[in-house]
C-alpha positions in Angstrom: 15.8 38.0 81.8 12.4 36.4 82.4 12.7 32.8 83.1 10.5 30.2 81.6 12.2 27.2 83.2 9.6 24.4 83.7 7.3 25.8 81.3 6.1 24.1 77.9 4.9 26.5 74.6 3.6 25.5 71.3 5.0 27.4 68.5 3.0 26.7 64.9 5.0 27.7 61.8 8.5 27.1 63.8 10.4 25.5 61.3 12.2 28.5 60.4 11.8 32.3 60.2 9.9 34.4 63.0 8.2 30.9 64.2 11.7 29.5 65.3 13.4 32.9 66.4 10.3 32.6 68.6 11.4 29.0 70.1 14.4 29.9 70.2 13.7 32.7 72.5 12.0 30.7 74.7 14.2 27.9 74.8 17.1 30.3 75.5 14.9 31.3 78.8 14.3 27.7 79.7 11.3 26.4 77.8 10.9 23.3 76.6 9.2 23.6 72.7 7.0 21.5 70.6 7.0 22.9 66.5 5.2 22.3 64.0 5.6 23.2 60.5 4.6 20.9 57.2 8.0 19.4 56.2 9.4 16.7 58.2 12.9 17.7 57.6 13.0 21.1 58.4 11.3 20.4 61.5 13.8 17.8 62.1 16.8 20.6 61.3 14.7 23.2 63.8 14.6 20.8 66.5 18.6 19.7 67.0 19.3 23.8 65.9 17.5 24.2 69.7 19.3 21.5 71.5 17.4 18.1 70.7 14.8 16.1 72.0 15.3 17.4 75.5 14.0 20.6 74.6 12.2 20.6 71.3 10.0 17.9 69.2 8.6 18.5 65.9 5.0 17.4 65.1 4.4 17.7 61.1 1.1 18.8 59.7 -0.9 21.2 58.1 -2.3 23.7 60.7 -5.7 24.0 58.5 -6.1 20.1 59.7 -7.8 19.8 63.3 -6.5 16.6 63.2 -2.7 17.8 63.3 -3.9 20.7 65.7 -4.9 18.4 68.5 -2.0 15.9 67.9 0.2 19.2 68.5 -1.5 20.2 71.5 -1.8 16.4 72.8 2.2 16.2 72.0 3.1 19.1 74.5 0.9 17.6 77.2 2.0 14.1 77.0 5.8 14.7 76.1 6.6 17.5 78.3 3.6 17.6 81.1 1.9 20.8 80.2 1.0 23.6 77.8 1.6 26.8 79.3 2.2 29.2 76.3 1.1 29.0 72.8 1.9 31.0 69.9 -0.4 31.1 66.6 2.0 32.1 63.8 1.4 30.2 60.7 0.2 32.4 58.1 -0.3 32.0 54.3 -0.4 34.3 51.3 -1.0 32.3 48.2 -2.0 35.3 46.2 -1.2 38.8 44.5 -3.4 41.8 43.0 -6.3 43.8 44.4 -9.1 42.3 46.2 -11.6 42.6 43.1 -10.1 40.4 41.3 -9.1 37.8 44.2 -10.6 34.3 43.4 -12.9 33.7 46.5 -12.1 30.3 46.9 -8.3 31.9 47.8 -9.7 34.0 50.1 -11.4 31.4 51.9 -8.4 29.6 51.9 -6.6 32.4 53.4 -9.1 32.9 56.4 -9.4 29.1 57.2 -5.7 29.0 57.9 -4.8 32.0 59.1 -7.9 32.9 61.2 -10.1 29.8 61.9 -6.9 27.7 62.4 -5.7 30.0 64.6 -8.9 29.9 66.8 -9.2 26.1 66.3 -5.6 25.9 68.2 -6.7 28.4 70.9 -9.2 26.0 71.4 -7.5 22.6 71.9 -5.0 24.2 74.2 -8.0 25.8 76.2 -9.6 22.2 76.3 -6.7 20.4 76.8 -4.7 22.4 79.6 -4.9 26.2 80.0 -8.7 25.9 80.5 -7.9 24.4 83.8 -4.3 25.7 84.7 -3.8 28.6 82.7 -1.5 30.2 80.4 -0.4 32.7 77.8 -1.3 33.1 74.0 0.4 34.9 71.2 -0.9 35.4 67.8 1.0 36.6 65.2 -0.5 39.0 63.3 1.1 41.8 61.0 1.0 45.7 60.1 -0.9 44.7 57.1 -4.2 44.2 59.4 -3.9 48.1 60.5 -4.2 49.5 57.5 -4.5 49.0 53.6 -2.4 46.5 52.0 -2.5 46.8 48.4 -2.1 43.5 46.2 -2.4 41.3 49.5 -5.6 42.8 50.8 -6.6 38.8 51.3 -3.8 38.6 54.0 -4.3 42.0 55.6 -8.0 41.4 55.8 -6.9 38.0 57.8 -4.5 39.6 60.2 -7.1 42.1 60.9 -9.5 39.3 61.8 -6.5 38.1 64.3 -6.3 41.5 66.1 -9.5 41.3 66.9 -9.8 37.8 67.9 -7.2 38.9 70.5 -9.4 41.4 72.1 -12.3 38.8 72.3 -10.2 36.1 73.6 -8.3 37.8 76.1 -11.8 39.1 77.9 -12.9 35.8 77.4 -10.0 33.5 78.7 -9.3 36.1 81.3 -8.0 36.3 83.7 -6.0 32.7 83.7 -5.2 33.4 80.4 -3.7 36.3 78.6 -4.1 36.9 75.0 -1.6 39.3 72.7 -0.5 39.8 69.5 2.7 41.1 67.7 2.2 42.8 63.9 5.7 43.2 62.4 6.1 45.2 59.4 9.0 43.9 57.0 11.0 40.9 58.7 13.6 39.6 56.7 12.7 36.0 56.3 11.9 33.5 53.1 8.1 34.2 53.2 8.7 38.3 53.3 11.3 37.6 50.4 9.4 39.4 47.9 9.1 42.3 49.6 12.9 43.3 50.1 15.2 41.2 48.3 17.7 43.0 45.8 16.4 46.2 47.1 17.0 46.2 51.0 18.3 49.5 50.9 15.3 51.0 49.5 13.3 49.6 51.6 14.8 50.2 54.8 14.2 53.9 54.4 10.6 53.6 55.1 11.8 52.7 59.0 13.1 55.8 61.1 15.1 52.7 62.8 17.0 52.6 59.7 16.7 48.7 59.0 14.5 46.1 58.5 13.6 43.8 60.8 15.2 40.9 62.1 13.5 37.1 63.2 15.2 37.7 66.7 13.3 41.2 67.0 10.0 39.3 66.8 11.3 36.6 69.1 12.4 38.7 72.0 8.9 40.8 71.7 6.9 37.5 71.9 8.6 36.1 75.2 8.3 39.4 76.5 4.3 39.3 76.4 4.2 35.5 76.8 5.2 36.5 80.1 4.0 39.5 81.0 0.9 38.4 83.4 -0.6 42.0 83.3 -0.8 42.9 79.5 -3.6 41.0 77.5 -5.7 42.2 74.7 -3.0 44.2 73.2 -1.3 44.2 70.0 2.5 45.2 70.0 3.3 46.9 66.4 6.7 45.9 65.5 7.7 48.0 62.1 10.6 49.9 63.1 8.5 53.4 63.5 7.2 53.2 60.2 4.2 53.6 61.0 4.8 56.5 63.4 6.2 58.3 60.1 2.9 58.3 58.5 2.2 58.8 54.8 5.3 59.7 53.0 
């Protein structure tokens, strides 16, 4: 197991689900983590589950707020002395329906939070620490960004933009900063509950691996990419083999 001893990571959307699983994978390898989420109570529970304030601290706020992003980055540097790894995990999907009926203001909100907010976070981390000291960035994208995603097309477009953003940043920020993404399929989280709850066995039949993803599957992949010094500009698909199977 690769060590992250002496390193600090910032994980957005880290109070539960995939974000918390990524944070736990890093703490298990010796890292200190700063978590963000909107709800202070959920953040407090997450920090306690990771081992308390010696290894984790929470910064509540909205990922779309530039002042909150700056505070989160500043907290990592001031509290733990560095910001070596950045995980952009926050993503919203507030609408369901065809693209031709999508309210444009809702679409703007999706793009602003999922894409613009992620770029803003990377900019903050670069200016505060990584530009001088290096590091690694991981973006949580989705298989929805790799193909048509009926009824959640706005979310899919935002994730496709993130996948391209990763390639752009990998070129611009190299060689001192690596930038990669993971693209999970359905992972058993509250966020994805509508896609499998009440019919998990049916949903899992689409996956050659025979099951849906668990947050820990993404956590382990994230730890690998954050520590892989010669892997950059890549999107690792985590889908239990579903894309390999192709159309039914």
